[in-house]
MARMIVO-852489 format. One line per 4 residues: their letters; for each residue y, x, z of C-alpha. Coordinates in steps of 0.02 Angstrom, whole numbers, plus 50000, padded with zeros to 5 digits. Layout:
BEGIN
a	Y X Z; ...
***
This chain:
BEGIN
lidv	55751 56485 56259; 55722 56629 56380; 55868 56726 56455; 55833 56910 56490
evdm	55927 56978 56642; 55924 57161 56697; 55979 57240 56859; 55981 57427 56894
yasg	55994 57505 57066; 55967 57671 57152; 55802 57680 57247; 55783 57862 57300
tvrd	55653 57966 57211; 55544 57820 57155; 55595 57730 56996; 55521 57556 56985
fvtv	55510 57444 56833; 55478 57264 56888; 55469 57110 56776; 55479 56938 56859
gmpd	55477 56761 56791; 55292 56724 56766; 55255 56861 56636; 55080 56877 56565
tavk	54989 57042 56543; 55068 57081 56374; 55243 57057 56447; 55203 57165 56600
esre	55136 57304 56490; 55298 57304 56391; 55375 57424 56517; 55274 57569 56444
riks	55320 57523 56266; 55503 57503 56312; 55512 57670 56403; 55436 57765 56257
alin	55539 57671 56128; 55704 57705 56218; 55665 57891 56240; 55596 57917 56064
sgfg	55746 57824 55989; 55865 57947 56070; 55939 57833 56203; 55854 57910 56353
ypsr	55794 57813 56504; 55895 57769 56661; 55861 57868 56820; 55869 57709 56923
svti	55749 57568 56961; 55749 57422 56841; 55717 57238 56880; 55702 57118 56734
nlap	55709 56929 56759; 55648 56811 56624; 55731 56644 56656; 55686 56505 56685
anvr	55561 56573 56809; 55446 56421 56807; 55394 56443 56624; 55252 56561 56583
kega	55304 56703 56466; 55172 56758 56340; 55166 56888 56202; 55251 57049 56152
gfdl	55403 56966 56072; 55505 56998 56231; 55503 57188 56202; 55660 57194 56096
pmaa	55774 57083 56205; 55715 57175 56362; 55754 57344 56284; 55924 57281 56223
ailg	55964 57214 56397; 55921 57383 56475; 56035 57469 56348; 56170 57344 56397
amgt	56148 57388 56581; 56159 57573 56534; 56327 57540 56448; 56262 57576 56273
laka	56284 57395 56215; 56410 57260 56252; 56354 57084 56298; 56314 56978 56145
ddyl	56308 56792 56179; 56287 56728 56002; 56128 56823 55962; 55945 56785 55989
lvge	55828 56934 55985; 55639 56938 55967; 55517 57076 55920; 55379 57191 55977
lsld	55416 57376 55999; 55309 57523 55945; 55313 57682 56047; 55429 57763 55919
gslr	55552 57618 55927; 55502 57531 55765; 55487 57342 55766; 55324 57248 55741
pvrg	55313 57065 55685; 55280 56923 55808; 55205 56748 55797; 55312 56593 55777
alsi	55468 56668 55696; 55504 56509 55599; 55493 56400 55754; 55605 56523 55846
avca	55734 56510 55707; 55727 56320 55711; 55751 56325 55900; 55901 56442 55883
akkg	55982 56325 55758; 55956 56175 55872; 56031 56270 56020; 56185 56320 55918
irnl	56145 56506 55910; 56207 56568 55743; 56123 56739 55729; 55941 56787 55745
lvpv	55876 56966 55750; 55692 56985 55704; 55576 57121 55637; 55596 57140 55450
dnap	55421 57072 55417; 55470 56907 55502; 55635 56889 55409; 55569 56792 55255
eaav	55492 56651 55358; 55633 56643 55486; 55765 56635 55349; 55693 56469 55288
adgv	55769 56380 55439; 55937 56299 55406; 56090 56332 55514; 56053 56510 55572
rvfg	56083 56682 55496; 55929 56792 55503; 55937 56983 55505; 55777 57079 55477
lrhl	55781 57250 55561; 55659 57394 55564; 55699 57499 55718; 55776 57487 55891
aevv	55912 57609 55836; 55954 57492 55692; 55970 57347 55815; 56096 57449 55916
rflk	56197 57489 55760; 56193 57306 55711; 56257 57244 55880; 56399 57371 55870
epha	56443 57338 55687; 56369 57170 55635; 56479 57156 55481; 56393 57307 55404
faat	56230 57210 55385; 56187 57069 55265; 56086 56918 55319; 55918 56885 55238
epai	55929 56760 55097; 55800 56620 55109; 55671 56626 54970; 55639 56440 54939
pdfn	55506 56417 54804; 55519 56288 54668; 55388 56165 54727; 55394 56072 54561
sqsq	55331 56224 54468; 55202 56287 54592; 55030 56323 54521; 54868 56248 54585
dapd	54735 56381 54620; 54595 56258 54662; 54446 56244 54542; 54453 56105 54413
fadv	54368 55935 54417; 54322 55962 54235; 54184 56079 54298; 54093 55935 54384
rgqt	53952 55854 54286; 53915 55672 54322; 53964 55598 54492; 54086 55476 54412
makr	54095 55365 54566; 54122 55511 54684; 54264 55579 54576; 54343 55407 54572
alev	54328 55395 54761; 54413 55564 54786; 54554 55510 54670; 54580 55354 54776
saag	54572 55454 54938; 54699 55581 54874; 54815 55444 54811; 54821 55355 54979
nhnv	54787 55502 55096; 54625 55420 55153; 54486 55505 55252; 54321 55516 55158
llig	54138 55553 55198; 54019 55614 55062; 53833 55583 55090; 53696 55649 54976
ppgs	53547 55766 54958; 53564 55956 54952; 53632 56019 54786; 53710 55854 54732
gktm	53885 55930 54726; 53965 55870 54889; 54044 56037 54931; 54091 56067 54749
larr	54184 55902 54744; 54272 55932 54910; 54331 56105 54857; 54413 56029 54703
lagi	54508 55900 54803; 54650 56022 54838; 54685 56030 54651; 54727 55844 54637
lpkl	54838 55829 54791; 55025 55810 54762; 55136 55962 54776; 55214 55997 54945
tfre	55389 55937 54978; 55507 56057 55067; 55496 55957 55230; 55305 55956 55225
alea	55300 56142 55185; 55418 56181 55329; 55310 56085 55453; 55148 56165 55392
tqvh	55225 56339 55393; 55284 56320 55572; 55106 56283 55630; 55034 56432 55535
svag	55173 56544 55601; 55143 56494 55783; 54955 56520 55761; 54986 56693 55687
vlpp	54892 56658 55524; 55039 56654 55404; 55006 56785 55267; 55126 56933 55276
gigi	55279 56922 55165; 55261 56733 55143; 55420 56642 55190; 55351 56467 55169
lrqr	55184 56393 55117; 55175 56344 54934; 55006 56257 54933; 54936 56120 55043
pfra	54823 56193 55178; 54636 56177 55151; 54540 56219 55310; 54350 56226 55313
phhs	54289 56282 55485; 54106 56324 55518; 54003 56198 55617; 53985 56323 55760
isda	54170 56302 55802; 54219 56261 55982; 54323 56114 56037; 54472 56229 56070
glig	54452 56305 55897; 54452 56135 55813; 54578 56038 55918; 54679 56180 55995
ggig	54697 56257 56167; 54636 56422 56235; 54686 56530 56383; 54870 56531 56431
iprp	54990 56438 56318; 54884 56326 56204; 54877 56371 56020; 54852 56252 55873
gevs	54675 56223 55813; 54604 56187 55641; 54663 56006 55640; 54843 56065 55660
lahq	54822 56208 55535; 54768 56073 55412; 54931 55976 55442; 54995 55907 55275
gvlf	54832 55963 55195; 54643 55943 55203; 54517 55974 55342; 54343 55993 55266
ldel	54194 55978 55382; 54034 56022 55290; 53867 55974 55368; 53955 55852 55483
pefp	53806 55812 55600; 53785 55998 55636; 53951 56001 55730; 53931 55973 55918
rhvl	53957 55789 55954; 54083 55821 56093; 54186 55922 55968; 54184 55784 55837
eqlr	54233 55652 55964; 54397 55743 55994; 54448 55703 55816; 54480 55522 55861
qple	54659 55540 55923; 54719 55657 55782; 54646 55542 55648; 54726 55389 55727
egtv	54895 55456 55781; 54926 55612 55675; 54957 55721 55828; 54859 55824 55955
miar	54910 55820 56138; 54844 55963 56244; 54871 55939 56431; 54880 56086 56550
ssgt	54934 56102 56730; 55097 56180 56671; 55136 56037 56551; 55083 55948 56392
itfp	55101 56021 56218; 55098 55914 56061; 55047 55987 55892; 55061 55894 55726
arlm	54897 55845 55642; 54937 55731 55495; 54791 55777 55386; 54661 55710 55267
lvsa	54483 55727 55333; 54348 55761 55204; 54173 55778 55273; 54001 55799 55195
mnpc	53825 55774 55261; 53644 55752 55211; 53567 55580 55242; 53431 55656 55353
pcgy	53376 55828 55418; 53270 55865 55263; 53407 55794 55152; 53304 55676 55044
ygds	53310 55508 55132; 53344 55376 54998; 53319 55501 54855; 53218 55425 54711
trec	53155 55595 54649; 53093 55679 54808; 53001 55614 54959; 53083 55617 55130
rctp	52976 55699 55266; 53077 55634 55413; 53014 55496 55527; 53128 55347 55564
giiq	53159 55414 55740; 53213 55585 55675; 53330 55504 55548; 53405 55391 55681
ryla	53438 55536 55800; 53514 55637 55657; 53634 55498 55605; 53676 55461 55787
kvsg	53762 55630 55798; 53907 55547 55706; 53970 55408 55818; 54025 55235 55763
plld	54204 55255 55827; 54224 55414 55722; 54151 55328 55568; 54274 55185 55592
ridm	54415 55311 55569; 54345 55372 55403; 54409 55254 55269; 54281 55288 55131
hiev	54094 55325 55141; 54032 55387 54972; 53855 55415 54913; 53834 55571 54806
pava	53661 55559 54723; 53569 55702 54642; 53631 55740 54466; 53512 55694 54326
fkel	53459 55832 54204; 53547 55749 54057; 53711 55744 54151; 53688 55920 54217
rgks	53662 55991 54042; 53782 55872 53955; 53965 55892 53918; 54102 55864 54043
dgvt	54190 55696 54042; 54347 55794 53999; 54452 55730 54144; 54544 55878 54220
saei	54622 55900 54391; 54795 55900 54312; 54767 55727 54238; 54703 55657 54403
rarv	54845 55740 54498; 54973 55656 54385; 54903 55485 54430; 54895 55531 54614
eatr	55076 55591 54617; 55137 55433 54531; 55045 55327 54660; 55114 55426 54805
evqr	55291 55404 54740; 55267 55216 54758; 55211 55243 54938; 55357 55359 54979
argf	55473 55219 54926; 55390 55111 55059; 55413 55249 55189; 55230 55288 55226
ynse	55064 55326 55144; 54941 55183 55123; 54824 55260 55253; 54967 55242 55378
iphs	55023 55063 55340; 55075 54993 55510; 54990 54836 55573; 55155 54742 55567
qlrk	55161 54762 55376; 54976 54763 55334; 54962 54576 55297; 55121 54579 55194
lcal	55077 54729 55085; 54893 54681 55071; 54910 54493 55051; 54752 54417 54974
deqg	54724 54264 54866; 54583 54140 54901; 54453 54241 54806; 54505 54399 54896
ektl	54489 54314 55066; 54312 54258 55023; 54264 54433 54965; 54331 54513 55124
emav	54250 54384 55238; 54082 54410 55154; 54097 54599 55173; 54144 54592 55357
rrmn	54003 54471 55398; 53865 54556 55299; 53911 54734 55348; 53957 54690 55527
lsar	54121 54786 55513; 54240 54816 55657; 54423 54765 55658; 54473 54945 55622
ahdr	54355 54953 55471; 54429 54786 55410; 54604 54861 55414; 54549 55020 55327
ilrv	54469 54921 55185; 54635 54832 55158; 54728 54998 55154; 54607 55071 55027
arti	54623 54913 54921; 54812 54935 54924; 54791 55111 54856; 54675 55051 54718
adld	54804 54918 54672; 54941 55052 54667; 54834 55159 54551; 54815 55003 54443
hadk	55006 54977 54444; 54979 54806 54523; 55104 54724 54640; 54971 54624 54733
vsak	54796 54664 54795; 54672 54563 54693; 54487 54525 54721; 54432 54667 54606
hlae	54534 54794 54704; 54459 54730 54865; 54283 54732 54793; 54300 54916 54746
avqf	54367 54957 54920; 54218 54867 54999; 54102 54966 54886; 54172 55125 54963
rnld	54110 55064 55134; 53935 55012 55080; 53855 55156 55173; 53905 55073 55336
rnyw	53765 54953 55297; 53643 55064 55205; 53633 55201 55336; 53705 55164 55508
n	53653 54982 55516
***
């Protein structure tokens, strides 16, 4: 919370307007907007010098959201308004006094509720998202003059009613899996990954349907819960990418950044106060990285912490900011630069050295954090021209939702099973132990890959409505890691 303090004093013929408290350029420039807004709203402007203090002074102030509280504080110093302790104000001013929306209205409302402030005044465009927060009354206003009337007669205004959607009846706009011809194993793998929230890598030649499959993944993910939607909406609101008029997100985020993205764009950061990147915008949803080796390696390496811990920590000299990043990573790549290494129908033109350098762009530690590596071969003509298998996204989603309900009862998704409970939930019989030992030895898997195979096997068992992980569940999970051996070894 930032307290806005105003002092006015006589200073001869020169009228100063000084803002202190580590303001950035946008806050310093607010003096011109505030002057014009006060005059054009009919309140006039004081003939004395004005000093505005934004406390605490050791926190950098960024953005135009301080315009409204600064203007209200000046009006208070002029005697137009009385002091209002139980109100939090935020908003950008136009030169005519109208209010413009700001970033992060939902997070501001949540902060107000935590601090015990009961009333929040925001621009009318921010009211739908801010009203979602519990424990605070939100008033959406259009003009500085309307803010003054409100603070004088608050009972004449009605608070904005939160528009909470019915998440059980929300529609899925993603394309349907019924459109996909062939690729039975890949579709099965995506069902398993969606059921357990597992990261997945699709490898295959150009035109085999990797991107098509990934785009349809959003249609089989479970519907958002209110808590998940609130968390995801806060991130989008702070980043300034929440669509206008949307109070809360109704669909799981699906982010697909281009491979030219910078590390700050993917992970978060930037000049001044760090902003969330694509991994945080994909919180509670999917991050799709197409053409994975084309991303700069130093950018990809920064995915390690978010994939392991579900958060992003950005350290600056002024402090450390933590953004949520509990996402499902879906990535796709060709097996070599020309795309036809291992293809039975077309000859690969790449030398072994070229292929090795290409695959080396994706490091082993990053691959370890991807639960499933799936080969997506070229589709045969008969399958391409044949009929669909008839399995729709709605049918797959029903199985996925039922499986996730089992996991919610445990308190975590299968991809997040803690080490303390991994052996208990993924206990193996003698045949299962032999299958796992053989896989680890032959594929030279790391300890992290060993754990991820067990977690995937637990998801397959849940889809099979089985209480225990059997050898067949484990064998299928191992099959989803076969590319560890076929390509990188």
